[in-house]
N, C-alpha and C positions, 0 to 999 in steps of 0.2 A: 691475863691481859690479852694474849693473842686470840684465845677462843672467843673472848668477849668482842674484840674488834671484828673478827670474822663474822660473828653473828650479827653485828651491827651493819656490816656491809651487805650481807645477804638480805637482811631485812629491808635495807634501803633499795636494793636492786629489785626486790620482789614486791615493793610497796604498792598496794592498791586499796583505796578506801573501802571498797565493797567486799573484797575477797582475800585480804592479806592473811586472815586466820586460816583459810583453807590451804594456802600455800605453805605456811609454817607447819601446819598439821601434817601435810603430805611429804615434807622434806625427809628424804632418806627412806621412804617407803617404796615397796615394789609396785604399788598401784599407779604410780606416775607413768604415763605413756612414754615410750621411747621417742625422742625428738632429736633430729639433727639440725643444727644451726650452722650456717656457713657465713664467715665474715670475709668479704672481698675488699682487700686493702688493709689486711690485718697487721702489716708491719709499719704502718704510718702513725702519724701523731694522734689521730682519733682511734685508729685500728687497734693499737696496742692496749690502751686502757679499756677499750670496749671489749676486747678479747678476754681480758682479766675479769671484767664484770660478768660476761656471759659464762665464764668458767665457774663463777660463784653462784650461778642461777641453778637451783635444784631441778628445774623443769628441762634442762638440757642434758641429754644422754651422750650425744656425740657432737663435738665442736671441731669444725673444719676451718682452718685458717689459711687464707690464700693471699699472695701478693706476687709481684714480679720477682722480688728477691727479698732475702732476709727472714722469710717466714719460718724456716726450720728452727732458728734460734728463738723466735717468739714462742713457737709451739712447745719447745723444750722447757722454756722458762715457765710459761703458764701451766704446762702439763704437770709440773711438780706440785701444784696446789691440790690439797687433799679433798677434792669434791667429786661428785658423782661422774661427771662427763669425761669421756676419753677424748684427748686432743690429738689432732694430726695436722701437720703443716705441709702446705703445698706451695711450690715456687715455680714460676714460669708458665707460659701459655700451654705447654704440653701437659701440665698437671691440673689445668682448670676443670676439665671434665670430671676427674676423680673428686675434686673438692666439692663439686656441685651435685653429683649423683646422690639421690635419696634425700635431698635437703627438704625440710619442712619450712624453714624460714631462711631467707638470704638477706643479709644486711650489707649495704654497699656504702662504706665510707671512702672508697677509692677516689683518688684525684689529688690535685695540688691545693694547698691551703691558701687562704687570703694573706696578703702582705700589706704593709702600710701604704695607703693611697690606692689600693686595689679595690674596686667594687666587685660585687658578686658577678656582675655582667662580664668583667674582665676575665673571669675564670672560665667563661663559657666554652670557647673554642677547644681548650685542652680537655676539660672535664666531660664535655659532650661526647667527644670521640671515645673516651675511656668507657663511659656509661653505655654507649651504643654497642661497643664490642662485648662488654660483660653481659648485657641483656640478650645479645644474640646467643651467647653460650647458655644462659639460663633457659631460654626458650627451647634449646635443644636437649639439655641434660636434666633439668628439673622444672618442667613447665607448670607444675601444679603448686610450686612453692609460693609462700607469701613473700613478697619482695619489699624490703624496707629501704627506701632511697634516702641516703644522707648526703651524697655527693652534690655539691652546689654548682650552679644555682638550681635549687629544687624546683622552683617555678617552671624551669625549662627541662630539667632532666627527667622529671616524671612523665611529661608528654612525650619525650624522646623514647623512653622505655615503652610507653603504651603503643607507639607507632611500630617499634621493633617487634613487639609481641603480636600486634595485629598482622604484620606481614608474615610472621611465622605461623599464624593460625592458632596461637596459644593464649591470646589476650583474654583475661578474666578481670573485669573492672573491680571485682571484690578483693582481688589479691595484690593490688599494686598501691603502695602507700608512700607519700612523701613525709618524711619524719620532721614534723614541726614542733616536737615535744620540747625542744630547748626554749622556744618562745614562751611556752606555758610555764616551764620551770623558772625562767627569768621573771615573768609576770607575777608568779606566786611569791617569789623571793622579795621583789621590790614592793609589792602590795603589802606583804606582811610587815615590812619595816615601817611603812607609813600608817598602817591600820593598828599597830601595836597588837597584832594577833600572832599566835604560834604558827609558824610557817607550815607545820605538818597538818594543820587544820584548814589551811587556805586552799581555795579552788578558784581559778580564773580561766574561763574559756578564751581561747585565742583563735580568731578566724582569719580568712583571706589567703595569704601566701606565706613565703618564708624569706622575705627580703625587704628592708626599708619600710616604706609606707604601706606595703601590701600586708604587713603584720598588724593586725588590729585586735588588741586585747579588749575584752568586754568587761571592763571594771564595774559597769552597772549591774552585772550578773555575778560579781565576785561574792564569795562567802568566806568567812562571816561578813555581814554587812558592816560598813564603816562610813561615817559621814565625812567624806573627803571633799575638799574644795575643788572647783573646776580647774584651778591652776595646778593643783596637785595631780588630778587625773591627767591633765595635759602632759605634765612632766613625767609621770609614770608611763604614759603611752609612748612618749618619745624615747625614754630610756630603754623600754622593751624593744622598740624598733631599732635602736642603735646599739643594742647589747653586744653584737659581734664586733662592731667598730671599737667599742670601749675596751674589749679584751685585746684586739690587735694593737691598739695604741699603747696599752699598758705594758704589753710584751715588747714594745719598741723594736719591731722588726724581727723578733726571734720566735714568732709563732702566732697562732690564732686560738680560737676557742676549741681546744682539743679535749680537755678533761670534762668540762661541763657538757660538751656535745656527746662524749662517750657515755656519760651518765644518762643523759636524755635518751640516747639511742638504746641503751640497755633497758630503760623503763618501758619504752614503746615495744621493744622486742618481747619483753616479759608479758606485756598486755596481749600481744598477738598469740603467744604460746598459751596463755590462759584461755583465750577465745577458742583456739584449736582444741584444747582439752575439755571444753564444755563448761568452763566456769561462767556462771550467769552474770549479766549486767556489767560487762567490761566496756567502759566508755572512755575514749580518748579523742583528743583533737588531732586531726591528720589531714594531709592534702591528698584528696582522692578525686576520681571522676564523680561529678556531682550535678544535681539539678536544683540545688538550693538557691542559686543565682543563675543568670543567663550565661555565665562562663562555664566551659566544659570541665574545668578542674577548680576545686576550691577547698580550703581548709575549714573544717568545722567539726563539731562533735560527731563521733561515729560509734555505733555499737558494734563490737567485734564478736565473732562466733566461729563455728567450726569451718566455715568456708571463707573466712576473712570478714569483709564488711557485711553485717546483717542488716544494718539500717543507717542511713545518713540522717542525722537529726536536724530539725529546723534551727534557725538562728535564735529563736526566742525574741523577746522584746528588746529593742535597742534604744539607747538614749539618742537625743538629737545629735550630740557630738559623734556618737558611733555611726549613726546613719550617714552623716557627712563624711566620715572617714571611709565608710564602705564605698560610697560613690567615688571618692577620690582615688581609691586603690584599684578600682576595676580597670581603667585604661592601661595602667602599668602592668598589672597581672595578665591582662588579655594579650599584651604585646609579648610578654615573656613566654606564655603558653604557645603562641603562634610561632615564635622564634624556634622553640624546641621542635615543633611539628615540621617546620620548614627544613630544619637541619636534618632530621631523620629521613625526610623524603628526598632531599637533594643530594645526600651523600651515600 
């Protein structure tokens, strides 16, 4: 039973429609490259389950867990899991450099979670400062790492990170990602329920940003195709946009979307590792520097490779409803991006 469960979790974490067989085949072999992954904020509500999921990923050889406090315990706990990677815990600012040195991928779930009545924008002042500090260290100690930003509000924290890296002279637009995978995960789950389709076979692109109406699932491009009514599409879109609030309210003040976010973060980190390792045709939706719209950052499908972003794919054909949604989200997303840039340059 335990072995079966472990195999199931490993399969879930390493799932990719185009290359899952490659990952399973390579598990436990010496041909898999050495890769160090660092989790910043590893003792938190997202950080702990994310650390476990990364420990289960066969592409990780070294796993560095960092937080202000509590990380040695998390590392000891996760480190007992009998998988390939060696786990080390680091606590306090004086150990941040060691956590980051030699990292191939840095995942940042650090920050405070949402609480009932709190918007993503309410998180800004606290989390923006945390992100700026951590990115300053990344620029110094592992400037070539792929950076996966989970800390909210992603629409602002990714531009903050970009400005920090620019000032340090280390910015590479191909290597900075806002993790919007949870929006995709939710859209797939909700669509599968209405389309009567196996969720494992469902794909739904999600574009825009990572908050409220800036999240735009493209159900017109969903596969497999289903003949859903306009009202159903509207309801699915709204539920995808409000997914985070749904969880916050369901937890009644005792948490936010930690487990599903950890799962989504692990999926995206796995995709980044596959790209680094040369697995072909790795495509994920993510919030990156982009020219697919007039906005400087935008979430859309991206092809991942050995240097991070290989290609930002176009948006494809949108329905009239989606075209309207795209125009509606632009002003809010633009304001969030500018807020991040202003924070980085003013502080």
